[in-house]
N, C-alpha and C positions, 0 to 999 in steps of 0.2 A: 708309364707317362700319364699321369691323369691333365687333364681340364680343367683349368679356373673357371668357378663360375664369376658372371660378373656382376657386381653390385645392381643396384634399382639407379644409382644416380649416373653408375657408368652407360647403362640403358640407356637411360633416358638422351645422355649426353652426343650418340651417336646417330643419329638426324631427330635429332629433336629440334622445332624452333618455334623461336619464343614469340607469341605478337604483340604481347606487352615490352618487350626490346623492340621492337619495328616501332610501337610506337613512339616509345622517349625518343629512340635515334628521331622520329620524324618532329617532334616537338621541338628537340632539341635545335636541328634545322631551322626549323621557323624562329628560334630567336636567336641565332646565331648565324644568319646566313651570310658572312662574313668568311666564316669556318668552314662553311660546308664546303668540300672538295667539288669539281667540275667532274660532271658524270660523261661519260661517253656518248655518244648518239647511238640508239641503235641502228644496225647494220640496214644498210637500203639493198632491200632484190627487186632490181631492173624486172617490169613483165613485160614483154611483147604487145606493143601498140594494136597488132591487127587480131591478136587472141582474145575472146575472151574468158576473164578468169575464173576457174568452176568452183565458185562459191555456193552454189546454190544448193536449197536441200532438195532433196527426193521426195519432201513430202508435197513441197512448191513443184515440182515437176510432175507431181500423179494429181495434184490438182487441177493444174492445167490441160493434161492428156483427158482428164472428167471433163473439164469447162468445154475443150474443144470436140467431144462425144457427144454430147449434149445440144450443142448448138454449133453446128456444123456449115449454118447460112451466115453467121457471122463472123468467120473469118476473114 
C-alpha cells in the first residue's frame, strides 16, 4: 500500500486562509449592505459581580509589589 503525496495546491487548501478573500468579502458587504446576512451576537459570559475578573498582568502585579516595598509609608 503506497501513500499518495498531495500536490502543492491541495496542501495549501487544507488550512490556508486568504486575507485578500476576507478583504473582498468585507468590501462586498460594504457595497451591498442589504444582502449581508445578519451575524449572531457573540455569546455573553456572565461574570459574578462580587469578584474582580482575573485580567491583570504579572508585570503590573510585580510593579505594584515593588512600589509598596519602596514606599511603605504611602499605603
